Residue, then its C-alpha position, 0 to 999 in steps of 0.5 A: m500500500n502506497e502513501q497516496n492510498f493510505r492518505l485517501g483511505a484515511i480521509l474516507m474512513t474519517a468521513t465514514a466516522f463523521v457520517f455514522a456519527m450524524q446518523d446516530g444523532i438523527s437516530r437519537h432524535l427520531a427514537g426519542e419521538y417514535n418507536v425504536y423498531m419502526v425507526v430502524m425498520i424504515r432505515y433497513w428498507f432503504f438499506a436493503a434497496f442499497v445492498i440490492a443495487v450494490a449486488a446487482r453491479r458485482t460479478g454474477g449479480i444478485a444471483a451470485a449473492l443468493r448462493p452464499r456458502y454459509p447461508l444460516l450464518q449469513i442470516f444470523r449475522g444480518v439479524l444480529l446486526a439489526a438487533e444490535i442497532c435497536v439496542m444501541v439506538t435505545a441506549f442513545t435515548i436513555l444515556g445519550l450519545v456521549e456515554s453510549h459511544a464511550v462504552f461502545t468503543c470497547y468493541p475492538l477489545l471484545v473482538a480480540a477477546l472473542s477471536g479465540p473461541v469464535l475463530g480459533e485465533k491465538v491471543g497473546w498475553r500482551r493483547w490480554t493485558a490490553i483487553g483488561i486495561g480497556f475494560l478497566g476504562v469501561i468500569i471507570i466510565l460506568e462509575p464503580g459502586f454506583r452506575v455499574f449496577a444500573p441496567a441502563a448503563l449496560i445497554p451500550l456494553l451489550a450492543a458492543f458485545m453484539f457488534a463484536l460477535y457480528g464482526l467476528l462472524t463476518r470474518y468467519v464467513a469471509r473464508g467462503d463468501r465474498a464481501s459483496v455477498s455478506f453485505f447483501w445478506t446483512g441488508i436483506s436479513g435485517a430488513v426482513v426481521m425488522t419488518a416483521v417486528g417494526l410493522f407492529h409498532w407503526e406510528p404516524m410521523v409528522p412531515r418534518d420527521w419524514a424529512w429527518m427519516a429520509l436524511l437518516c436513510c441517506t446517511a446510512a447508505s452513504a456511510h456504508w459506501l464510504m467504508i467500502k471505498a475506504l477498504e478498497v483503497a487501503e488496508a483495514s488494519a492501517i485505517q481502522p484507528f480513524a474509525y475511533l473518530q466517531l467517538v469524537f464526532a458523536t461526543a461533539l454532536g451530543m454536547t452541542v445539539f442535545g445538551e449532553t455533558l462530558e463527565t470527567n470519568v467518561a473522558i478518562g475511561a474513553v481515553i483508556v479504552v481507545a488506547a487499549g483498542l489501538f494497541t490490540l489493533w497494532r498487535a494484530r497487525v504485528k502478528a499478521a506480519d510475522 
């Protein structure tokens, strides 16, 4: 990978983080007014149309996407991601963007911790130490002895676990299915399950919020498109650290738009979690180069 590709990949990943943060802000607004399942369902309708369009442009078209090597795992991945989004959007409405993202940022540590039992990968003592330090950061965010026992504070942690498992399963099915196939099933499976659930929670929306919903759908599609382009031009391990900027963007949005505050314990804990996550990414890259 040359310097030009890295620079372009870094710019695209930074843009991805920004658009995802804006998407989360819009989700927080809409889920505060309407049922979470309905909001996610409409978002998935647009997402499904997007993945169908992407699959149609790939070699083999939609017919190839409909023949995955791991059909059950592909369906489970899609359902798992849809459920994770519902959990995370719920966290936004209860805890806000700042604290939810601060806790959710630990998902790379969960990926490292679960890579052994799920993928059979070896995790050395250095990465286990980083994982332990990272979760110390999570405990600092949750405030031991007070909020750590509040169920609401554990919602984004559950979302992080679900997203980490989704990521590991994505790596597993990549052994037999192309990325475009996995992307197709992510959108279609999620749309089917969210439609089955969301239609029972339909609520009328005012015209102004339909405009916000349209913008939410556009941000969801554009963020995934930007991520695809970023990973096409640069190595994932090289540009992954820029994804942490989503925490910065989401925090700024939460404070300026929604009037949230950045507590000292959340800031300290988030720095520890991000530092530990960056270390695990670096160690994984070192191991891959050996």
